[in-house]
N, C-alpha and C positions, 0 to 999 in steps of 0.2 A: 279640376277642381273638386274637392269632395264636400258634401253638403253636411252640415252638423246635423246632431240628432235631436237637440233640446229645441223648443218651439221659439224661445226667445232669441237663440242664436240664429235660428232659421230668418227671423224677421230682420234681424241685424245684417244676415248674410244677403237677404232679398234688398235691402237699401244700399248694400254696397254694390250690389250686382246692376242696380238701377243707375248707377253714375256717382255714388258717393254722396248724396244729397243728405243734408242734416236732418236729423230726428223732427218728424212732424211735417217735413216738406210734403210727402206723398199723403194723397187724401187716404182716409181709412178703406174705402172699398177698393182701391188700387192695391193697397198694401195687402189686403186679404186675397186677392186674386194671384199676386205674385208670390204669396207665401204658398197658398193652394199647389200652384203650378211647380214651385222648387219641392213640396213635399212629395207630391206626386212623382216627379223625377227621380227623387231619390228612393221612392218606394216601388218603382216600377218593375215589371217581370223582369226577368234577365231573356234577352233575345240571343238566339243561336241562328245564326245564318247558314244553312247547311252548304251553301254555294262556295261560302269563303272558309268553310272549315278544311283544314288539311287531310283530316280524317273523319268524314260524316258519320261513318257507322260507330266511331267511338263516341261522338257526340250523342247520338241516338242511344247508345247504350248508358251514358251517364244521365240522360232523361230518364231511361227506363229505371235506373236504380233509384233517381229522386222521386219517381212516380210510386215505386214499390214502398218507399220510406215515408210516403205521406203527401208529397207535393201536388198540387194543382198544375198540370201540363195541359197547355194548347199545343194541339198537333194537326198536320193535314190529312185531309183524305181527298178522295178524288170528287168529293162534292164540296163540303165546306170545311172550315176549321173546327175541331171537336175540343170541349175541355174535359180532361180525363181525371178520374181519381180512382185510387185502390179501394175497392168495395169491402175489403176485409179491413180497412183502417178506418175505424170510427169517427175520429177526427177529421180525416181527410172528407168523409161524406158531409159532417157538418158544416166544414169550411166550403164545400161544392155548393151546399143549399143556401148558405148566407151569401156566396158571391151572385147566385142567381137569384136570390131573394125568393126560394121555392119554399113550399109547404114541407113539414117533416115527412109526410107520406108520399111526395112526389117522387114516381119510379123514373129511373133514367134506363138507357140502353145499353146492354152488354156489348161490349166489343171483343171480338174475337180475331185471331190470326188466322185460323183455319176452321172450316165447318165442324169438323169432329171435335173441336172444343166447346161445342153447344152442348154436348151429351152430359156435361158436369152441371147444367143449368136446367135442362129439362128432361125428367125421367124418362118420358115417351113421347118422340116427336110424331105427330101425325104424317102419313105418307105423303101428303100434299106439301105439308113443311119441308120435307126432305127434298121433293121435286124442285120446289123453288131454290133451295140451297144450291143443289146440284147444278141447276141451269143459270141462276143468277149470281153466285157468289164465286169468287169475291165480285162485289159490285154494288151499285147504288140502290141497294133494296134492304129496308128494315123489315124484319119479320116480328109481330107480335103473336105470341103463342100462349096456348091456355097452359098453366100449370095449378091445378086445383089444390094439389098438397105438396106445397114448397118442401116440407119436412124431407121428402124422398128425394130430393136432388141431392147430388153428391156433394155439391160446394156448400150445401146449408150449415152444415156443423161449423165450418170455418169462418161463418160470419156473425157479427153482432147484431143488436137490433136495428140500429141504423141502416148497415149493410144489406141485411135481408129486405126492410123497406124499401130501399134503393133498387133492388133487383126485382123482388116478387111482389111489389104493389099492386094490389086491386087483383091478385089471382092471375097476372099474366106476366111475360117474361118479353122484354124487347130484345133483339138479337141482330148484331149487325156486323157485317165481314168485308171491311173496307178494300178497295181495289187501288192501293197505293203503297208502293214499297216501304216508305219512311212508316208509315202506320202500322203495316205488318211487322216489321223489324223491332217497332217500340213495344207493340203488344206482345211478340214473343218474349223479347228480352225482359220484360216486366216479370213475367212468370207469377203473376197474382190476378184474380178476378177485377177486370178493367170496367167500369162505368162511364159514360160518357154523354154530354148533351153540347149543343151550340156553344161556341166561345163567345157568345154575343151578351151585353147587358138585356135585361127585361125590355121587351118593346122595340128592340133594335133588330134588323135582319142578320141572319148569319152569316159571318165574314167568311170571304173568299180569299182574303190576303192577310198573311200574317201582321203586315204593318199595321192594319186596322186593329188586330187583336190586342197588339202592344200597345197601341194608343190608348185603347179603351180599358186595359186590363187594371192599370194601378197596382193597389196592393193585393187584388183579389185572386192573381194567378202568380205562380212563382215562375214559370219557366214557359217561353214559346219557342217551339220548332219551327224555323222559317225554311219553306221549301218552295216558294214561289206562291203565284195564284194558282188556284185550284183548278181541276181541268174540267168539271163541269159549269161551276159557279151557281149551282142550285141546289136544294137539298136532296136527299135520297127519298125514294118512294116508300110510302108504309103500307104494308099489307098484313092484316089481321086473320090468322088462320083458326077456322072453326070447324073441328072435325074433317069432312071431304069439301068443304066450302070455304070461300075466303071474301074477305071485304076490304076494297081499298078505301084506306083512311087517308091517305094524302097522295096525291098525284107530285111528284118531283122530276127528277131525271127521266123516269119510265112512266109513259103514259098509260092510260086505261087500256089501250089496245095491246100496248107490250105485255102487260102484267096479265092479260088474258092470255096470249100466247105463252108466257112462261107457266101458267097454271095447266096447260094442257100439254099433253105429250102427243106427239103424232109420228107413227113409224108407218115407214113404207118399205113392202117387199117387191123386188122386181126381178122377173126372168124375161122371156122372149115373147111367148104367147100368152101368157098369165090364164094358162089352162091346167098346169100340173105342178110345177115347182112353187111359184109365189103363192098359189091359192092354198097349198098346203101348208106352207109356211104362216100363212095369215092365219088358218085355223088352228093349227098347232099352238101358236104363239098366244093367241087370245085365251084358248083354254089355259094354257100354262100359267099366264098372269092372274087369271081369274081364280085359280086355285092358291096360287101365293096370297093374293089380297082376300080369299074367303068370301068371294062374292060369285054370282051367276056373270057368263059372258056379257049378257045383255045389260048389265049395269055398267060396264067398263065406259062407255061414254059418258054417264053420269058422273062418274069419277075424273072425267078429263083426259081418258086414255082412248084413242083413235088409232086402230090398226087397219091398214088397207094394203091392197096388192095391185100391181099394174105390169103390163108387158110393153117391151120397146117395139114389139111387132104384132100386137094384138087385134084381133078382129072384133071389133067392140061389139058387146051384147051376147058373145058366144059363151056357153055353159064350160064348166069344169070337164075335163076328161071322164069317162066312165069309171077308170081306175082310181083316178083321185077321188071322185066321190066314195067310191068303196074303201079306201084308205081311210077318210075321213069316218066312214060309218063305224069302221072297226075300232078306231081312237078316239070316238068321242066328240068329233064335230061335224057340222052339216055343210056341204057344198053343192047341195042340191039348188039352191036358189043363186048360185054364184054367177056373176056376169062378167067376161073379161073386159077390159078397158085398157086403153092405150095411154102409157104415160105421156102427161103433159108438163108445161112450166109451171102451172098452179099447183099440182101434184108435188112436184120437185120443191117449189119455193116453200110450200106449208110444211113439209116434212122436216122434224128435228133429227129423225135417223132413218137413212135409207140404206137397206142391206140387199144387195145383189146375189144372184146364183152365181154370176161369174164374173171374173174381173173385166171382161170386156163390155159388160153391162154400163159400168161406171163412165167409158169413154163415150158411149152412147148416149147417157144422160147429160154429160156435159157438153155436147154437141147441140142439145136441146136448150138448156139453160145453165148460166153459172152455178156452181155449186161451191159456197164458202167453207172453209175450215175442213174438218173431217166429217161431215155429215154422211157422205156415202162411202160405205165400206161393203166388201165382200162378206156375206154371212160367214163363210168357214174362211179362215184365215192361211190354212195349209193351202187348200186346192179349191178348183171350181166344183160345184155341184153339178153333176151331169143330168142331162135332160133325159127323162124317161119316157117321153112321147114315142109312141109306137111299141113300146115294150110290155113285158108281161107284168101282171099286177106283182110277182115276187120282185121285179126290178122297181116297181113304186115303192113297196115297202122298204126296200134296201135304201132308196133316196129319201124316204120319210125318216128314218133311222137316223141317216147323216143331218137331215134338217134339225131334227129333234135335238141332237148332241150338240149341233152349233148353236141352236136357240138358246140352251141352258147356259151356255158361255156367255152369250149375249144380254141375257136376262140380268146378269149383276152390272150391267153397264147402264142401262135404262132406268131413269128416276122415276119410280112409281109413287 
């Protein structure tokens, strides 16, 4: 049964639904409650249950078109349900502020389908920000980065005053790349700059279920995409990037310890004795990264970059070979104080990247401690790097050349 549009008809309809009682039988407060309930039901957001859709992707595309056209769309992420608007649509931003009772200068979080989409909003991303993006995205982490001059952002000319305030308010931009297939499809299909916030009324917790969103929405939301309960059932963590440093604004899915690990990059080179190949790789890579970042090798730890080496059969405390020390002197790194160490579970566990001189070293590492994902890789994809121990200085130089070539390739994979 459809609900009439005009108020008096709704009142009559409410009495009829209440049992056909004659006019005046219901008390005034009760009539008002019934009328409000009926109006709310009439104006409620459209709920699309993706599990019951024959073609869920078509439903997501329809939602994306509505979003691009100015609708407010509630959508699932891995953390909570968000409320999205097209930042290039001034009316959509005004409606979002009204729905949330937010101030006119309240910034929202830009949501992107891929990390590289952030380039349109941030003219120059700090290296630490890119490290967080590469290690944590897609995932439950919101980054707040400084944009002192928003006019330099590629997206700026396509935004009106409301959209600019929604994205660049306070000289910062909030960025989020959700780890949820529906969110990714929605953001990608919309093809417009999307800002979002929690799909909850002011003062209420962020919803983790579409039914809650739909019940609370009323006329404030146009469409709700229902993909069931969210994975984590808590908000994303928020980190502000400030140059080479960061500040944890809110702990969410990721706690302080997890954020600290994401902020650092730990690289481990492994050979057999930790006197020839892996020490040279360590020294060469430190020098290479410092040159790329324009800093001294000694400044790398302060920037959260930690590079070490170890051996599967090392004699702890022994120095680098004489030839390796000489190669270092010729190439601008110092191995005179190197002390060999044996690889252990703690070194393996703490490393984000483990590069081995031979493929057999990976098998040894796995016998010491489990290694998840693709963290352990041969430094050279094509073949093992031979051990120069006992060879001439020329042999060491040839090995150093091979290590250098492989490091240049790996440098592009490491988030600096």
